C-alpha positions in Angstrom: 25.9 -30.1 0.9 27.4 -29.7 4.3 25.4 -30.1 7.5 25.8 -26.4 8.2 24.5 -25.4 4.7 21.6 -27.8 5.1 20.8 -26.3 8.5 20.8 -22.8 7.1 18.5 -23.8 4.2 16.1 -25.5 6.6 16.1 -22.4 8.8 15.3 -20.2 5.8 12.4 -22.6 4.8 11.1 -22.5 8.4 11.2 -18.7 8.5 9.3 -18.4 5.2 6.7 -20.9 6.4 6.2 -18.7 9.5 6.1 -15.4 7.7 4.2 -16.5 4.6 2.3 -19.8 5.1 1.8 -21.5 1.8 4.5 -19.5 -0.1 6.5 -21.8 -2.4 10.2 -21.8 -1.7 10.9 -21.9 -5.4 8.9 -18.7 -5.9 10.8 -17.0 -3.2 14.0 -18.1 -4.9 12.7 -16.8 -8.3 11.9 -13.5 -6.6 15.5 -13.4 -5.4 14.4 -13.4 -1.8 16.6 -16.4 -1.2 20.3 -16.4 -1.9 21.8 -18.8 -4.4 22.6 -21.2 -1.6 19.0 -21.1 -0.4 19.4 -18.9 2.7 18.0 -15.6 3.7 20.0 -12.4 4.1 19.0 -9.6 6.4 17.3 -7.5 3.7 15.2 -10.4 2.4 14.3 -11.3 5.9 12.9 -7.8 6.6 11.1 -7.8 3.2 9.4 -11.2 3.9 8.3 -10.1 7.3 6.9 -6.8 6.0 4.9 -8.6 3.2 3.8 -11.4 5.6 2.5 -8.9 8.1 0.7 -6.9 5.4 -1.0 -10.0 3.9 -2.1 -11.0 7.4 -3.6 -7.5 7.8 -5.2 -7.7 4.4 -6.7 -11.2 5.0 -10.1 -10.0 6.5 -10.6 -7.7 3.5 -9.5 -10.4 1.0 -11.9 -12.9 2.7 -14.7 -10.3 2.5 -14.3 -9.5 -1.2 -13.9 -13.2 -2.1 -17.1 -14.0 -0.2 -19.1 -11.2 -1.8 -17.9 -11.1 -5.4 -17.4 -13.9 -7.9 -14.3 -12.3 -9.4 -12.9 -9.6 -7.1 -10.2 -7.2 -8.5 -7.3 -6.4 -6.3 -4.9 -3.5 -7.3 -1.3 -3.3 -6.0 -0.2 0.3 -6.6 3.5 1.2 -7.1 4.2 -2.5 -7.2 7.9 -2.4 -7.9 9.2 -5.9 -8.4 5.8 -7.2 -7.3 7.0 -9.1 -4.3 3.7 -8.4 -2.6 1.6 -9.2 -5.7 3.3 -12.6 -6.4 3.2 -13.7 -2.8 -0.4 -12.6 -2.3 -1.4 -14.5 -5.4 0.5 -17.6 -4.4 -1.0 -17.7 -0.8 -4.5 -16.3 -1.3 -5.8 -15.9 -4.9 -4.2 -18.9 -6.3 -5.7 -21.3 -3.7 -9.0 -19.5 -4.0 -9.1 -20.2 -7.7 -10.5 -16.8 -8.6 -9.9 -13.1 -8.4 -7.6 -10.9 -10.4 -4.5 -9.1 -9.1 -3.4 -6.0 -11.0 0.1 -4.6 -10.4 0.7 -1.0 -11.4 4.3 0.0 -12.0 5.9 2.9 -13.9 9.2 1.2 -14.8 8.8 -0.8 -18.0 11.6 -3.3 -17.2 9.9 -4.3 -14.0 6.5 -4.7 -15.8 8.2 -6.9 -18.4 9.9 -9.0 -15.8 6.7 -9.4 -13.9 4.7 -10.6 -16.9 7.4 -13.1 -17.7 7.5 -14.4 -14.1 3.7 -14.7 -14.0 3.7 -16.7 -17.2 6.4 -19.0 -15.8 4.3 -19.7 -12.7 1.0 -20.0 -14.5 -0.5 -17.0 -12.7 -2.9 -16.2 -15.4 -5.1 -13.9 -13.3 -2.2 -11.6 -12.6 -2.0 -8.4 -14.7 0.7 -5.8 -15.1 -0.1 -2.2 -16.0 2.7 0.1 -17.0 2.4 3.8 -16.1 1.7 6.1 -13.2 -0.9 5.2 -10.6 -3.0 8.2 -11.4 -3.0 7.5 -15.1 -3.3 3.7 -15.0 -6.0 2.0 -17.1 -8.0 0.0 -14.6 -11.5 -1.5 -14.5 -14.2 1.0 -13.5 -14.9 -1.1 -10.4 -12.2 -2.6 -8.2 -12.7 -4.2 -4.8 -9.4 -3.8 -2.8 -6.5 -1.3 -3.3 -3.2 -1.6 -1.6 0.2 0.1 -1.7 3.3 -0.9 0.2 5.8 1.9 0.5 4.6 3.9 -2.5 6.7 7.0 -2.2 5.3 10.5 -1.3 2.2 11.4 -3.3 2.1 8.0 -5.0 0.3 6.8 -1.8 -2.2 9.6 -2.4 -2.7 8.4 -5.9 -3.4 5.0 -4.6 -6.1 6.3 -2.2 -7.6 8.4 -5.0 -7.8 5.3 -7.2 -9.6 3.4 -4.4 -12.1 6.2 -3.9 -12.7 6.8 -7.6 -13.2 3.1 -8.3 -15.4 2.5 -5.3 -13.1 0.0 -3.6 -14.6 -1.8 -0.7 -11.3 -1.9 1.1 -8.0 0.0 1.0 -4.8 -0.5 2.8 -1.6 1.6 2.4 1.7 1.7 4.1 3.0 5.2 3.3 6.6 6.1 2.6 8.6 9.3 2.2 5.9 11.9 3.0 7.7 15.0 1.7 4.9 17.0 0.0 3.3 18.5 3.0 6.6 19.6 4.5 7.3 21.5 1.3 3.8 23.1 1.5 4.3 24.1 5.1 7.5 25.9 4.3 5.4 28.5 2.4 2.2 28.2 4.3 0.8 31.7 5.2 -0.2 30.7 8.8 -0.9 33.7 11.0 -1.5 31.9 14.3 1.9 32.0 16.0 1.2 28.9 18.1 0.5 26.8 14.9 3.4 28.4 13.0 5.8 27.4 15.8 5.0 23.8 15.2 7.0 23.8 12.0 9.3 26.8 12.3 12.4 24.5 12.1 13.1 22.2 9.2 13.3 19.1 11.4 10.0 19.8 13.0 8.5 20.6 9.5 9.5 17.2 8.2 8.2 15.4 11.3 4.9 17.4 11.5 4.6 17.2 7.7 4.8 13.4 7.8 2.3 13.1 10.6 -0.1 15.6 9.1 0.1 13.9 5.7 -1.4 10.7 7.2 -3.9 12.5 9.3 -5.2 14.2 6.2 -5.2 10.9 4.3 -7.3 9.2 7.0 -9.8 12.1 7.1 -10.0 12.1 3.3 -11.0 8.4 3.4 -13.5 9.0 6.1 -15.0 11.9 4.1 -15.7 9.5 1.3 -17.4 7.0 3.5 -14.6 4.7 4.7 -14.3 3.5 8.3 -10.7 4.0 9.0 -8.1 2.4 11.3 -4.5 3.4 11.7 -2.0 1.1 13.3 1.6 -0.1 12.9 2.3 -2.7 10.3 5.0 -4.6 12.3 7.8 -4.1 14.8 9.9 -1.0 14.2 13.0 -3.1 13.8 11.9 -4.1 10.3 11.2 -0.6 8.9 10.8 3.0 10.0 8.0 3.4 7.4 5.6 1.4 9.6 2.2 3.1 9.6 -0.7 1.2 8.1 -3.8 3.0 7.1 -6.8 0.8 6.4 -10.3 1.7 5.2 -13.5 -0.2 4.7 -16.2 1.6 2.8 -19.5 1.7 4.7 -21.3 4.7 3.1 -20.9 7.2 0.2 -19.6 10.1 2.2 -19.5 11.6 5.7 -20.2 15.3 6.2 -18.6 15.5 9.6 -15.4 14.0 8.3 -15.5 16.5 5.4 -15.8 19.3 7.9 -12.8 18.0 10.0 -10.7 17.7 6.8 -11.6 21.2 5.7 -10.7 22.5 9.2 -7.3 20.8 9.3 -6.2 22.0 5.8 -7.4 25.5 6.6 -5.6 25.7 9.9 -2.3 24.8 8.3 -3.0 26.5 4.9 -2.1 23.5 2.8 -3.7 21.6 0.0 -2.1 18.1 -0.2 -2.4 15.8 -3.2 -5.3 13.7 -1.8 -7.3 16.9 -1.1 -6.7 18.1 -4.7 -7.7 14.7 -5.9 -11.0 14.9 -3.9 -11.7 18.3 -5.3 -11.2 17.0 -8.9 -13.7 14.2 -8.3 -16.8 15.5 -6.5 -18.3 13.1 -4.0 -21.5 12.7 -6.1 -19.3 11.1 -8.8 -17.9 8.4 -6.6 
C-alpha cells in the first residue's frame, strides 16, 4: 500500500469516527459505504453525515426508552438498505445489550440482504419486515419510530404507525412531499388571497411541501406529542433537511386538533396523515 493510499484510508477512518463514534469500519465496508480501497466517495460521505446527525438527534429519545423499558422496540420505516438501522444497532443497541430494531421495507431483495447481513454480524435483535409501512405487522406497542427520507406519503404512514402504536418518540426526515401539491391543484378555495398562494405550479410545489410538514406537526400535537421542527444538518448534505420530532406527553390535545382542522379547512385539503387520524379515532390510541 502506498503512503497516499494509507493516508486516504486513515482519513476515511477518522471521518467515520467523527460522524459515527463506535461504528466498525468493517461494517461500513460491508454496507458499501467504503470503496474497495477503503476510502469514502462524496455520496458515502453525505450519507454517513446524514445518518450520524440523525442518530445524534435520536440519542435523547433512545436513552429515554432504554432507561424506562427493559426491551424497547425501535421501528425504522422505509428502511431501504438499512444503513440507519445497522449503524444505529452497532453504535447504540448493540453496546446497550438490549432493545429490538425493526426495519420495514417493501422491496424483498433488500429485506433478504438485510437479514443476511444481520446474521453475519450477529445482530440477533434486528428484525426485517417486508411490506408497506401501513400494512407492516408490528408489535402492538413500540417505543420509537423513525424514518429517514421516506418518500411522499410514506412519511405519513410512519407517523400513523407511531400514533397507532403509542410510540413514546417519533422522528422523521421527510422527502418528496408531492401529495398536498396535487391536492391543492383541485382545491375549491374561494378566498382569492389564499388561492393566490398556489396559483402557479412552482408555488404550489413549494407551498405544498411546507404545508405538508405543518400538517404533520399539528397531527402529532393533536395526538399528544410535544413537537419540535429543525434542520437535520447543513444544507450542503441534502435539500431534504427538515427534521420533525415528537415526544408523547398526553393522549390528545384539543387546541392542536382545532388548529389542524382550521388549516385543512382553509386550504380545502385532506392529506394522508389527516385521513389516517380519521380512520383511527383518538380514543383508540
